[in-house]
PDB file of N, CA, C, O and CB in Angstrom:
ATOM      1  N   UNK A   1     220.396 -66.504 186.422  1.00  0.00           N
ATOM      2  CA  UNK A   1     218.881 -65.929 185.565  1.00  0.00           C
ATOM      3  C   UNK A   1     219.412 -64.785 185.649  1.00  0.00           C
ATOM      4  O   UNK A   1     220.157 -64.484 186.582  1.00  0.00           O
ATOM      5  CB  UNK A   1     217.133 -66.030 186.223  1.00  0.00           C
ATOM      6  N   UNK A   2     218.988 -63.677 184.320  1.00  0.00           N
ATOM      7  CA  UNK A   2     218.916 -62.365 184.330  1.00  0.00           C
ATOM      8  C   UNK A   2     217.243 -62.092 183.578  1.00  0.00           C
ATOM      9  O   UNK A   2     216.598 -62.743 182.756  1.00  0.00           O
ATOM     10  CB  UNK A   2     220.355 -61.726 183.475  1.00  0.00           C
ATOM     11  N   UNK A   3     216.988 -60.889 184.280  1.00  0.00           N
ATOM     12  CA  UNK A   3     215.736 -60.624 183.693  1.00  0.00           C
ATOM     13  C   UNK A   3     215.929 -59.215 183.055  1.00  0.00           C
ATOM     14  O   UNK A   3     216.370 -58.166 183.525  1.00  0.00           O
ATOM     15  CB  UNK A   3     214.537 -60.703 184.763  1.00  0.00           C
ATOM     16  N   UNK A   4     215.473 -59.531 181.883  1.00  0.00           N
ATOM     17  CA  UNK A   4     215.435 -58.071 180.953  1.00  0.00           C
ATOM     18  C   UNK A   4     214.353 -57.447 180.674  1.00  0.00           C
ATOM     19  O   UNK A   4     213.395 -58.123 180.296  1.00  0.00           O
ATOM     20  CB  UNK A   4     215.898 -58.159 179.671  1.00  0.00           C
ATOM     21  N   UNK A   5     214.264 -56.480 180.747  1.00  0.00           N
ATOM     22  CA  UNK A   5     213.032 -55.577 180.610  1.00  0.00           C
ATOM     23  C   UNK A   5     212.866 -54.265 179.250  1.00  0.00           C
ATOM     24  O   UNK A   5     213.434 -53.194 179.462  1.00  0.00           O
ATOM     25  CB  UNK A   5     213.032 -54.810 182.122  1.00  0.00           C
ATOM     26  N   UNK A   6     212.208 -54.416 178.135  1.00  0.00           N
ATOM     27  CA  UNK A   6     211.965 -53.901 177.231  1.00  0.00           C
ATOM     28  C   UNK A   6     210.660 -53.069 177.022  1.00  0.00           C
ATOM     29  O   UNK A   6     209.553 -53.454 177.396  1.00  0.00           O
ATOM     30  CB  UNK A   6     212.158 -54.714 176.557  1.00  0.00           C
ATOM     31  N   UNK A   7     210.948 -51.691 176.277  1.00  0.00           N
ATOM     32  CA  UNK A   7     209.676 -51.059 175.917  1.00  0.00           C
ATOM     33  C   UNK A   7     209.817 -51.626 174.501  1.00  0.00           C
ATOM     34  O   UNK A   7     210.808 -51.775 173.787  1.00  0.00           O
ATOM     35  CB  UNK A   7     209.517 -49.315 176.111  1.00  0.00           C
ATOM     36  N   UNK A   8     208.456 -51.908 174.307  1.00  0.00           N
ATOM     37  CA  UNK A   8     208.025 -52.897 173.217  1.00  0.00           C
ATOM     38  C   UNK A   8     207.055 -52.183 172.228  1.00  0.00           C
ATOM     39  O   UNK A   8     206.860 -51.014 172.560  1.00  0.00           O
ATOM     40  CB  UNK A   8     207.280 -54.213 173.871  1.00  0.00           C
ATOM     41  N   UNK A   9     206.385 -52.577 171.087  1.00  0.00           N
ATOM     42  CA  UNK A   9     205.406 -52.511 170.159  1.00  0.00           C
ATOM     43  C   UNK A   9     204.548 -53.498 170.296  1.00  0.00           C
ATOM     44  O   UNK A   9     203.744 -53.463 169.365  1.00  0.00           O
ATOM     45  CB  UNK A   9     205.843 -52.483 168.963  1.00  0.00           C
ATOM     46  N   UNK A  10     204.352 -54.338 171.008  1.00  0.00           N
ATOM     47  CA  UNK A  10     203.550 -55.757 170.932  1.00  0.00           C
ATOM     48  C   UNK A  10     201.974 -55.091 171.602  1.00  0.00           C
ATOM     49  O   UNK A  10     202.072 -54.491 172.673  1.00  0.00           O
ATOM     50  CB  UNK A  10     204.471 -57.306 172.141  1.00  0.00           C
ATOM     51  N   UNK A  11     201.185 -55.159 171.242  1.00  0.00           N
ATOM     52  CA  UNK A  11     200.269 -54.586 171.378  1.00  0.00           C
ATOM     53  C   UNK A  11     199.070 -55.291 171.495  1.00  0.00           C
ATOM     54  O   UNK A  11     198.167 -54.735 172.121  1.00  0.00           O
ATOM     55  CB  UNK A  11     200.302 -53.847 170.616  1.00  0.00           C
ATOM     56  N   UNK A  12     198.788 -56.857 170.826  1.00  0.00           N
ATOM     57  CA  UNK A  12     197.335 -57.410 171.031  1.00  0.00           C
ATOM     58  C   UNK A  12     197.854 -58.275 171.068  1.00  0.00           C
ATOM     59  O   UNK A  12     199.080 -58.191 171.129  1.00  0.00           O
ATOM     60  CB  UNK A  12     196.139 -57.350 170.229  1.00  0.00           C
ATOM     61  N   UNK A  13     197.103 -59.821 171.050  1.00  0.00           N
ATOM     62  CA  UNK A  13     197.177 -61.277 171.129  1.00  0.00           C
ATOM     63  C   UNK A  13     197.812 -61.473 169.987  1.00  0.00           C
ATOM     64  O   UNK A  13     198.986 -61.828 170.091  1.00  0.00           O
ATOM     65  CB  UNK A  13     195.899 -62.077 171.262  1.00  0.00           C
ATOM     66  N   UNK A  14     197.245 -61.307 168.623  1.00  0.00           N
ATOM     67  CA  UNK A  14     197.627 -61.345 167.416  1.00  0.00           C
ATOM     68  C   UNK A  14     199.447 -61.055 167.298  1.00  0.00           C
ATOM     69  O   UNK A  14     200.252 -61.754 166.684  1.00  0.00           O
ATOM     70  CB  UNK A  14     196.653 -60.269 166.689  1.00  0.00           C
ATOM     71  N   UNK A  15     199.723 -59.818 168.092  1.00  0.00           N
ATOM     72  CA  UNK A  15     201.245 -59.202 168.057  1.00  0.00           C
ATOM     73  C   UNK A  15     202.286 -60.430 168.745  1.00  0.00           C
ATOM     74  O   UNK A  15     203.428 -60.741 168.407  1.00  0.00           O
ATOM     75  CB  UNK A  15     201.326 -57.556 169.127  1.00  0.00           C
ATOM     76  N   UNK A  16     201.331 -61.037 169.941  1.00  0.00           N
ATOM     77  CA  UNK A  16     202.043 -62.069 171.106  1.00  0.00           C
ATOM     78  C   UNK A  16     202.128 -63.084 170.178  1.00  0.00           C
ATOM     79  O   UNK A  16     203.313 -63.311 169.934  1.00  0.00           O
ATOM     80  CB  UNK A  16     201.154 -62.549 172.640  1.00  0.00           C
ATOM     81  N   UNK A  17     201.442 -63.732 169.610  1.00  0.00           N
ATOM     82  CA  UNK A  17     201.145 -65.049 168.422  1.00  0.00           C
ATOM     83  C   UNK A  17     202.460 -64.702 167.606  1.00  0.00           C
ATOM     84  O   UNK A  17     203.472 -65.395 167.696  1.00  0.00           O
ATOM     85  CB  UNK A  17     199.400 -64.934 167.240  1.00  0.00           C
ATOM     86  N   UNK A  18     202.371 -63.615 166.831  1.00  0.00           N
ATOM     87  CA  UNK A  18     203.803 -63.555 165.929  1.00  0.00           C
ATOM     88  C   UNK A  18     205.234 -63.616 166.320  1.00  0.00           C
ATOM     89  O   UNK A  18     206.119 -64.173 165.671  1.00  0.00           O
ATOM     90  CB  UNK A  18     203.860 -62.410 165.304  1.00  0.00           C
ATOM     91  N   UNK A  19     205.394 -62.885 167.626  1.00  0.00           N
ATOM     92  CA  UNK A  19     206.206 -62.979 168.246  1.00  0.00           C
ATOM     93  C   UNK A  19     206.963 -64.273 169.153  1.00  0.00           C
ATOM     94  O   UNK A  19     208.109 -64.602 169.456  1.00  0.00           O
ATOM     95  CB  UNK A  19     205.839 -62.176 168.678  1.00  0.00           C
ATOM     96  N   UNK A  20     205.794 -64.690 169.338  1.00  0.00           N
ATOM     97  CA  UNK A  20     206.063 -66.218 170.174  1.00  0.00           C
ATOM     98  C   UNK A  20     206.883 -67.396 169.783  1.00  0.00           C
ATOM     99  O   UNK A  20     207.382 -68.097 170.664  1.00  0.00           O
ATOM    100  CB  UNK A  20     204.851 -66.910 170.314  1.00  0.00           C
ATOM    101  N   UNK A  21     207.083 -67.701 168.337  1.00  0.00           N
ATOM    102  CA  UNK A  21     207.754 -68.733 168.067  1.00  0.00           C
ATOM    103  C   UNK A  21     209.233 -68.068 167.722  1.00  0.00           C
ATOM    104  O   UNK A  21     210.110 -68.791 167.250  1.00  0.00           O
ATOM    105  CB  UNK A  21     207.023 -69.580 166.950  1.00  0.00           C
ATOM    106  N   UNK A  22     209.464 -66.723 167.966  1.00  0.00           N
ATOM    107  CA  UNK A  22     210.817 -66.022 167.831  1.00  0.00           C
ATOM    108  C   UNK A  22     211.525 -66.107 169.574  1.00  0.00           C
ATOM    109  O   UNK A  22     212.626 -66.480 169.979  1.00  0.00           O
ATOM    110  CB  UNK A  22     210.496 -64.148 167.168  1.00  0.00           C
ATOM    111  N   UNK A  23     210.595 -65.700 170.116  1.00  0.00           N
ATOM    112  CA  UNK A  23     211.150 -65.935 171.771  1.00  0.00           C
ATOM    113  C   UNK A  23     211.093 -67.191 172.082  1.00  0.00           C
ATOM    114  O   UNK A  23     212.166 -67.552 172.566  1.00  0.00           O
ATOM    115  CB  UNK A  23     210.328 -65.233 172.958  1.00  0.00           C
ATOM    116  N   UNK A  24     210.248 -68.098 172.016  1.00  0.00           N
ATOM    117  CA  UNK A  24     210.253 -69.557 172.401  1.00  0.00           C
ATOM    118  C   UNK A  24     211.675 -70.104 171.747  1.00  0.00           C
ATOM    119  O   UNK A  24     212.299 -70.909 172.439  1.00  0.00           O
ATOM    120  CB  UNK A  24     208.809 -70.409 171.765  1.00  0.00           C
ATOM    121  N   UNK A  25     212.138 -69.789 170.678  1.00  0.00           N
ATOM    122  CA  UNK A  25     213.322 -70.900 170.100  1.00  0.00           C
ATOM    123  C   UNK A  25     214.654 -69.558 170.188  1.00  0.00           C
ATOM    124  O   UNK A  25     215.630 -69.480 169.442  1.00  0.00           O
ATOM    125  CB  UNK A  25     212.879 -71.748 167.936  1.00  0.00           C
ATOM    126  N   UNK A  26     214.389 -68.866 171.028  1.00  0.00           N
ATOM    127  CA  UNK A  26     215.610 -68.036 171.446  1.00  0.00           C
ATOM    128  C   UNK A  26     216.291 -68.816 172.055  1.00  0.00           C
ATOM    129  O   UNK A  26     215.684 -69.454 172.916  1.00  0.00           O
ATOM    130  CB  UNK A  26     215.451 -66.875 172.238  1.00  0.00           C
ATOM    131  N   UNK A  27     218.056 -69.154 171.862  1.00  0.00           N
ATOM    132  CA  UNK A  27     218.727 -69.696 172.902  1.00  0.00           C
ATOM    133  C   UNK A  27     218.946 -68.717 174.343  1.00  0.00           C
ATOM    134  O   UNK A  27     219.516 -67.626 174.345  1.00  0.00           O
ATOM    135  CB  UNK A  27     220.038 -70.101 172.263  1.00  0.00           C
ATOM    136  N   UNK A  28     218.461 -69.266 175.311  1.00  0.00           N
ATOM    137  CA  UNK A  28     218.781 -69.188 176.372  1.00  0.00           C
ATOM    138  C   UNK A  28     217.518 -68.405 177.159  1.00  0.00           C
ATOM    139  O   UNK A  28     217.418 -68.362 178.385  1.00  0.00           O
ATOM    140  CB  UNK A  28     220.093 -68.640 176.346  1.00  0.00           C
ATOM    141  N   UNK A  29     216.772 -67.924 176.412  1.00  0.00           N
ATOM    142  CA  UNK A  29     215.265 -67.671 176.880  1.00  0.00           C
ATOM    143  C   UNK A  29     214.391 -68.905 177.622  1.00  0.00           C
ATOM    144  O   UNK A  29     213.917 -69.886 177.049  1.00  0.00           O
ATOM    145  CB  UNK A  29     214.436 -67.273 175.532  1.00  0.00           C
ATOM    146  N   UNK A  30     214.305 -68.569 179.118  1.00  0.00           N
ATOM    147  CA  UNK A  30     213.281 -69.628 179.836  1.00  0.00           C
ATOM    148  C   UNK A  30     212.007 -69.473 179.596  1.00  0.00           C
ATOM    149  O   UNK A  30     211.245 -70.338 179.165  1.00  0.00           O
ATOM    150  CB  UNK A  30     213.306 -69.637 181.254  1.00  0.00           C
ATOM    151  N   UNK A  31     211.647 -67.914 179.982  1.00  0.00           N
ATOM    152  CA  UNK A  31     210.439 -67.688 179.629  1.00  0.00           C
ATOM    153  C   UNK A  31     210.230 -65.979 179.572  1.00  0.00           C
ATOM    154  O   UNK A  31     211.051 -65.170 180.002  1.00  0.00           O
ATOM    155  CB  UNK A  31     209.523 -68.486 180.635  1.00  0.00           C
ATOM    156  N   UNK A  32     208.978 -65.663 178.959  1.00  0.00           N
ATOM    157  CA  UNK A  32     208.520 -64.222 178.573  1.00  0.00           C
ATOM    158  C   UNK A  32     207.401 -64.281 178.874  1.00  0.00           C
ATOM    159  O   UNK A  32     206.640 -65.207 179.154  1.00  0.00           O
ATOM    160  CB  UNK A  32     208.626 -63.704 177.236  1.00  0.00           C
ATOM    161  N   UNK A  33     207.275 -62.755 178.775  1.00  0.00           N
ATOM    162  CA  UNK A  33     205.610 -62.159 178.868  1.00  0.00           C
ATOM    163  C   UNK A  33     205.953 -60.768 178.261  1.00  0.00           C
ATOM    164  O   UNK A  33     207.011 -60.245 177.911  1.00  0.00           O
ATOM    165  CB  UNK A  33     204.763 -62.003 180.717  1.00  0.00           C
ATOM    166  N   UNK A  34     204.472 -60.314 178.274  1.00  0.00           N
ATOM    167  CA  UNK A  34     204.422 -58.940 177.586  1.00  0.00           C
ATOM    168  C   UNK A  34     202.998 -58.512 178.329  1.00  0.00           C
ATOM    169  O   UNK A  34     201.862 -58.986 178.334  1.00  0.00           O
ATOM    170  CB  UNK A  34     204.397 -58.983 175.667  1.00  0.00           C
ATOM    171  N   UNK A  35     203.710 -57.256 179.016  1.00  0.00           N
ATOM    172  CA  UNK A  35     202.255 -56.600 179.465  1.00  0.00           C
ATOM    173  C   UNK A  35     201.575 -55.945 178.496  1.00  0.00           C
ATOM    174  O   UNK A  35     202.044 -54.821 178.313  1.00  0.00           O
ATOM    175  CB  UNK A  35     202.338 -55.581 180.539  1.00  0.00           C
ATOM    176  N   UNK A  36     200.801 -56.166 177.913  1.00  0.00           N
ATOM    177  CA  UNK A  36     200.270 -55.203 177.325  1.00  0.00           C
ATOM    178  C   UNK A  36     199.334 -54.167 177.582  1.00  0.00           C
ATOM    179  O   UNK A  36     198.872 -53.452 176.692  1.00  0.00           O
ATOM    180  CB  UNK A  36     199.976 -55.616 176.647  1.00  0.00           C
ATOM    181  N   UNK A  37     199.088 -54.088 178.609  1.00  0.00           N
ATOM    182  CA  UNK A  37     198.036 -53.311 179.289  1.00  0.00           C
ATOM    183  C   UNK A  37     198.744 -52.226 179.935  1.00  0.00           C
ATOM    184  O   UNK A  37     198.164 -51.533 180.771  1.00  0.00           O
ATOM    185  CB  UNK A  37     197.194 -54.132 180.311  1.00  0.00           C
ATOM    186  N   UNK A  38     199.902 -52.030 179.627  1.00  0.00           N
ATOM    187  CA  UNK A  38     201.133 -50.648 180.312  1.00  0.00           C
ATOM    188  C   UNK A  38     201.301 -50.235 179.029  1.00  0.00           C
ATOM    189  O   UNK A  38     201.340 -50.814 177.943  1.00  0.00           O
ATOM    190  CB  UNK A  38     202.941 -51.074 181.234  1.00  0.00           C
ATOM    191  N   UNK A  39     201.414 -48.840 179.476  1.00  0.00           N
ATOM    192  CA  UNK A  39     201.826 -47.663 178.299  1.00  0.00           C
ATOM    193  C   UNK A  39     202.905 -47.979 177.247  1.00  0.00           C
ATOM    194  O   UNK A  39     202.771 -47.796 176.037  1.00  0.00           O
ATOM    195  CB  UNK A  39     202.414 -46.337 179.014  1.00  0.00           C
ATOM    196  N   UNK A  40     203.977 -48.471 177.856  1.00  0.00           N
ATOM    197  CA  UNK A  40     205.068 -48.911 177.397  1.00  0.00           C
ATOM    198  C   UNK A  40     204.941 -50.485 176.684  1.00  0.00           C
ATOM    199  O   UNK A  40     205.870 -50.807 175.943  1.00  0.00           O
ATOM    200  CB  UNK A  40     205.995 -48.796 178.556  1.00  0.00           C
ATOM    201  N   UNK A  41     204.000 -51.308 176.856  1.00  0.00           N
ATOM    202  CA  UNK A  41     204.092 -52.388 176.513  1.00  0.00           C
ATOM    203  C   UNK A  41     205.028 -53.478 176.800  1.00  0.00           C
ATOM    204  O   UNK A  41     205.360 -54.248 175.899  1.00  0.00           O
ATOM    205  CB  UNK A  41     204.037 -52.210 175.632  1.00  0.00           C
ATOM    206  N   UNK A  42     205.635 -53.637 178.411  1.00  0.00           N
ATOM    207  CA  UNK A  42     206.789 -54.120 178.759  1.00  0.00           C
ATOM    208  C   UNK A  42     206.871 -55.787 178.205  1.00  0.00           C
ATOM    209  O   UNK A  42     206.130 -56.769 178.261  1.00  0.00           O
ATOM    210  CB  UNK A  42     206.907 -53.882 180.357  1.00  0.00           C
ATOM    211  N   UNK A  43     207.563 -55.624 177.919  1.00  0.00           N
ATOM    212  CA  UNK A  43     208.150 -57.055 177.576  1.00  0.00           C
ATOM    213  C   UNK A  43     209.135 -57.711 178.719  1.00  0.00           C
ATOM    214  O   UNK A  43     210.168 -57.071 178.910  1.00  0.00           O
ATOM    215  CB  UNK A  43     209.036 -56.924 176.167  1.00  0.00           C
ATOM    216  N   UNK A  44     208.980 -58.737 179.396  1.00  0.00           N
ATOM    217  CA  UNK A  44     209.756 -59.282 180.143  1.00  0.00           C
ATOM    218  C   UNK A  44     210.420 -60.680 180.082  1.00  0.00           C
ATOM    219  O   UNK A  44     209.861 -61.742 180.355  1.00  0.00           O
ATOM    220  CB  UNK A  44     209.209 -59.152 181.023  1.00  0.00           C
ATOM    221  N   UNK A  45     211.595 -60.526 179.715  1.00  0.00           N
ATOM    222  CA  UNK A  45     212.346 -62.002 179.245  1.00  0.00           C
ATOM    223  C   UNK A  45     213.282 -62.301 180.359  1.00  0.00           C
ATOM    224  O   UNK A  45     214.061 -61.459 180.806  1.00  0.00           O
ATOM    225  CB  UNK A  45     213.307 -61.936 177.701  1.00  0.00           C
ATOM    226  N   UNK A  46     213.182 -63.587 180.820  1.00  0.00           N
ATOM    227  CA  UNK A  46     214.103 -64.127 181.637  1.00  0.00           C
ATOM    228  C   UNK A  46     214.921 -65.553 181.294  1.00  0.00           C
ATOM    229  O   UNK A  46     214.494 -66.700 181.167  1.00  0.00           O
ATOM    230  CB  UNK A  46     213.398 -64.236 182.794  1.00  0.00           C
ATOM    231  N   UNK A  47     216.166 -65.042 181.207  1.00  0.00           N
ATOM    232  CA  UNK A  47     217.321 -65.373 180.335  1.00  0.00           C
ATOM    233  C   UNK A  47     218.305 -66.156 180.913  1.00  0.00           C
ATOM    234  O   UNK A  47     218.295 -65.959 182.128  1.00  0.00           O
ATOM    235  CB  UNK A  47     217.954 -64.248 179.865  1.00  0.00           C
ATOM    236  N   UNK A  48     219.155 -66.961 180.584  1.00  0.00           N
ATOM    237  CA  UNK A  48     219.931 -67.655 180.985  1.00  0.00           C
ATOM    238  C   UNK A  48     221.466 -66.967 180.444  1.00  0.00           C
ATOM    239  O   UNK A  48     222.580 -67.028 180.963  1.00  0.00           O
ATOM    240  CB  UNK A  48     219.484 -69.025 180.573  1.00  0.00           C
ATOM    241  N   UNK A  49     221.011 -66.323 179.225  1.00  0.00           N
ATOM    242  CA  UNK A  49     222.446 -65.957 178.886  1.00  0.00           C
ATOM    243  C   UNK A  49     222.720 -64.119 178.992  1.00  0.00           C
ATOM    244  O   UNK A  49     223.814 -63.572 178.850  1.00  0.00           O
ATOM    245  CB  UNK A  49     222.727 -66.600 177.157  1.00  0.00           C
ATOM    246  N   UNK A  50     221.571 -63.518 179.240  1.00  0.00           N
ATOM    247  CA  UNK A  50     221.274 -62.118 179.662  1.00  0.00           C
ATOM    248  C   UNK A  50     221.528 -61.202 178.325  1.00  0.00           C
ATOM    249  O   UNK A  50     221.722 -59.986 178.338  1.00  0.00           O
ATOM    250  CB  UNK A  50     222.284 -61.649 180.992  1.00  0.00           C
ATOM    251  N   UNK A  51     221.476 -62.251 176.893  1.00  0.00           N
ATOM    252  CA  UNK A  51     221.738 -61.548 175.972  1.00  0.00           C
ATOM    253  C   UNK A  51     220.744 -60.197 175.007  1.00  0.00           C
ATOM    254  O   UNK A  51     220.359 -60.487 173.874  1.00  0.00           O
ATOM    255  CB  UNK A  51     222.095 -62.561 175.356  1.00  0.00           C
ATOM    256  N   UNK A  52     220.446 -58.902 175.550  1.00  0.00           N
ATOM    257  CA  UNK A  52     219.296 -58.742 175.412  1.00  0.00           C
ATOM    258  C   UNK A  52     219.456 -58.207 174.003  1.00  0.00           C
ATOM    259  O   UNK A  52     218.438 -58.325 173.320  1.00  0.00           O
ATOM    260  CB  UNK A  52     218.645 -57.984 176.469  1.00  0.00           C
ATOM    261  N   UNK A  53     220.684 -57.546 173.308  1.00  0.00           N
ATOM    262  CA  UNK A  53     220.477 -58.154 171.733  1.00  0.00           C
ATOM    263  C   UNK A  53     219.846 -58.886 170.913  1.00  0.00           C
ATOM    264  O   UNK A  53     219.064 -58.490 170.048  1.00  0.00           O
ATOM    265  CB  UNK A  53     221.082 -58.582 171.415  1.00  0.00           C
ATOM    266  N   UNK A  54     220.251 -60.326 171.215  1.00  0.00           N
ATOM    267  CA  UNK A  54     219.580 -61.274 170.531  1.00  0.00           C
ATOM    268  C   UNK A  54     217.966 -61.242 170.474  1.00  0.00           C
ATOM    269  O   UNK A  54     217.355 -61.782 169.552  1.00  0.00           O
ATOM    270  CB  UNK A  54     220.027 -62.451 171.077  1.00  0.00           C
ATOM    271  N   UNK A  55     217.311 -60.550 171.558  1.00  0.00           N
ATOM    272  CA  UNK A  55     216.164 -60.427 171.923  1.00  0.00           C
ATOM    273  C   UNK A  55     215.557 -59.221 170.874  1.00  0.00           C
ATOM    274  O   UNK A  55     214.635 -59.276 170.061  1.00  0.00           O
ATOM    275  CB  UNK A  55     216.172 -60.180 173.461  1.00  0.00           C
ATOM    276  N   UNK A  56     216.353 -58.259 171.196  1.00  0.00           N
ATOM    277  CA  UNK A  56     215.706 -57.027 169.916  1.00  0.00           C
ATOM    278  C   UNK A  56     215.916 -57.763 168.347  1.00  0.00           C
ATOM    279  O   UNK A  56     215.073 -57.898 167.460  1.00  0.00           O
ATOM    280  CB  UNK A  56     216.900 -55.182 169.911  1.00  0.00           C
ATOM    281  N   UNK A  57     216.930 -58.055 168.359  1.00  0.00           N
ATOM    282  CA  UNK A  57     217.274 -58.522 166.871  1.00  0.00           C
ATOM    283  C   UNK A  57     216.214 -59.504 166.402  1.00  0.00           C
ATOM    284  O   UNK A  57     215.653 -59.263 165.333  1.00  0.00           O
ATOM    285  CB  UNK A  57     218.766 -59.270 166.765  1.00  0.00           C
ATOM    286  N   UNK A  58     215.804 -60.849 167.262  1.00  0.00           N
ATOM    287  CA  UNK A  58     214.675 -61.560 167.158  1.00  0.00           C
ATOM    288  C   UNK A  58     213.205 -61.154 166.589  1.00  0.00           C
ATOM    289  O   UNK A  58     212.527 -61.540 165.637  1.00  0.00           O
ATOM    290  CB  UNK A  58     214.568 -61.897 168.282  1.00  0.00           C
ATOM    291  N   UNK A  59     213.000 -59.999 167.833  1.00  0.00           N
ATOM    292  CA  UNK A  59     211.976 -59.078 167.269  1.00  0.00           C
ATOM    293  C   UNK A  59     212.003 -58.463 166.017  1.00  0.00           C
ATOM    294  O   UNK A  59     211.076 -58.654 165.230  1.00  0.00           O
ATOM    295  CB  UNK A  59     211.849 -58.132 168.006  1.00  0.00           C
ATOM    296  N   UNK A  60     213.057 -57.665 165.702  1.00  0.00           N
ATOM    297  CA  UNK A  60     213.081 -56.773 164.584  1.00  0.00           C
ATOM    298  C   UNK A  60     213.141 -57.618 163.163  1.00  0.00           C
ATOM    299  O   UNK A  60     213.440 -57.080 162.096  1.00  0.00           O
ATOM    300  CB  UNK A  60     214.350 -55.790 164.760  1.00  0.00           C
ATOM    301  N   UNK A  61     212.844 -58.897 163.291  1.00  0.00           N
ATOM    302  CA  UNK A  61     213.052 -60.129 162.198  1.00  0.00           C
ATOM    303  C   UNK A  61     212.044 -60.488 161.719  1.00  0.00           C
ATOM    304  O   UNK A  61     211.969 -60.995 160.600  1.00  0.00           O
ATOM    305  CB  UNK A  61     213.600 -61.333 162.603  1.00  0.00           C
ATOM    306  N   UNK A  62     210.428 -60.150 163.017  1.00  0.00           N
ATOM    307  CA  UNK A  62     209.294 -60.292 162.664  1.00  0.00           C
ATOM    308  C   UNK A  62     208.428 -59.069 162.864  1.00  0.00           C
ATOM    309  O   UNK A  62     207.274 -59.183 163.277  1.00  0.00           O
ATOM    310  CB  UNK A  62     208.883 -61.344 163.236  1.00  0.00           C
ATOM    311  N   UNK A  63     209.125 -57.574 162.493  1.00  0.00           N
ATOM    312  CA  UNK A  63     208.534 -56.572 162.370  1.00  0.00           C
ATOM    313  C   UNK A  63     208.648 -55.988 163.904  1.00  0.00           C
ATOM    314  O   UNK A  63     207.830 -55.070 163.851  1.00  0.00           O
ATOM    315  CB  UNK A  63     207.198 -56.840 161.738  1.00  0.00           C
ATOM    316  N   UNK A  64     209.030 -55.982 164.858  1.00  0.00           N
ATOM    317  CA  UNK A  64     208.538 -55.324 166.000  1.00  0.00           C
ATOM    318  C   UNK A  64     209.811 -54.743 166.192  1.00  0.00           C
ATOM    319  O   UNK A  64     210.788 -54.811 165.447  1.00  0.00           O
ATOM    320  CB  UNK A  64     207.883 -56.166 167.199  1.00  0.00           C
ATOM    321  N   UNK A  65     209.639 -53.928 167.721  1.00  0.00           N
ATOM    322  CA  UNK A  65     210.966 -53.045 168.085  1.00  0.00           C
ATOM    323  C   UNK A  65     211.060 -53.297 169.709  1.00  0.00           C
ATOM    324  O   UNK A  65     210.002 -53.679 170.210  1.00  0.00           O
ATOM    325  CB  UNK A  65     210.780 -51.171 167.656  1.00  0.00           C
ATOM    326  N   UNK A  66     211.874 -53.180 170.358  1.00  0.00           N
ATOM    327  CA  UNK A  66     212.212 -53.323 171.331  1.00  0.00           C
ATOM    328  C   UNK A  66     213.228 -52.659 172.120  1.00  0.00           C
ATOM    329  O   UNK A  66     214.360 -52.823 171.665  1.00  0.00           O
ATOM    330  CB  UNK A  66     212.297 -54.184 171.242  1.00  0.00           C
ATOM    331  N   UNK A  67     213.156 -51.960 173.164  1.00  0.00           N
ATOM    332  CA  UNK A  67     214.455 -51.093 173.610  1.00  0.00           C
ATOM    333  C   UNK A  67     214.500 -51.303 174.921  1.00  0.00           C
ATOM    334  O   UNK A  67     213.630 -50.895 175.691  1.00  0.00           O
ATOM    335  CB  UNK A  67     214.451 -49.506 173.336  1.00  0.00           C
ATOM    336  N   UNK A  68     215.639 -52.033 175.308  1.00  0.00           N
ATOM    337  CA  UNK A  68     216.072 -52.345 176.751  1.00  0.00           C
ATOM    338  C   UNK A  68     216.013 -51.325 177.855  1.00  0.00           C
ATOM    339  O   UNK A  68     216.726 -50.323 177.906  1.00  0.00           O
ATOM    340  CB  UNK A  68     217.408 -52.745 176.726  1.00  0.00           C
ATOM    341  N   UNK A  69     215.045 -51.691 178.787  1.00  0.00           N
ATOM    342  CA  UNK A  69     215.003 -50.922 179.682  1.00  0.00           C
ATOM    343  C   UNK A  69     215.631 -50.809 180.938  1.00  0.00           C
ATOM    344  O   UNK A  69     215.939 -49.753 181.491  1.00  0.00           O
ATOM    345  CB  UNK A  69     214.136 -50.906 179.794  1.00  0.00           C
ATOM    346  N   UNK A  70     215.850 -52.268 181.474  1.00  0.00           N
ATOM    347  CA  UNK A  70     216.894 -52.716 182.496  1.00  0.00           C
ATOM    348  C   UNK A  70     217.121 -54.432 182.209  1.00  0.00           C
ATOM    349  O   UNK A  70     216.682 -55.369 181.543  1.00  0.00           O
ATOM    350  CB  UNK A  70     216.267 -52.353 184.215  1.00  0.00           C
ATOM    351  N   UNK A  71     218.161 -54.071 183.253  1.00  0.00           N
ATOM    352  CA  UNK A  71     218.997 -55.782 183.061  1.00  0.00           C
ATOM    353  C   UNK A  71     218.704 -56.199 184.643  1.00  0.00           C
ATOM    354  O   UNK A  71     219.053 -55.229 185.315  1.00  0.00           O
ATOM    355  CB  UNK A  71     221.253 -55.789 182.593  1.00  0.00           C
ATOM    356  N   UNK A  72     218.235 -57.189 185.452  1.00  0.00           N
ATOM    357  CA  UNK A  72     218.558 -57.388 186.719  1.00  0.00           C
ATOM    358  C   UNK A  72     219.391 -58.814 186.610  1.00  0.00           C
ATOM    359  O   UNK A  72     219.061 -59.704 185.827  1.00  0.00           O
ATOM    360  CB  UNK A  72     217.227 -57.365 187.668  1.00  0.00           C
ATOM    361  N   UNK A  73     220.442 -58.893 187.449  1.00  0.00           N
ATOM    362  CA  UNK A  73     220.804 -60.886 187.594  1.00  0.00           C
ATOM    363  C   UNK A  73     220.339 -61.275 188.602  1.00  0.00           C
ATOM    364  O   UNK A  73     220.434 -62.464 188.908  1.00  0.00           O
ATOM    365  CB  UNK A  73     222.399 -61.555 187.753  1.00  0.00           C
TER     366      UNK A  73
END
């Protein structure tokens, strides 16, 4: 399992509702959460594939941005 951390522009519950189907249906994503109280709106994704690019692309498809900060195996 790989933990990926991203800086994002997901800032509220409505935003989370918008990205939820994309992230829930993304291959390899086991779980995810967004810290909307953090200034960088940190998105943490636990993934069996460790594919950060697919997370970035899924968010971009629904109008959000994510920048990989770190990846830990």
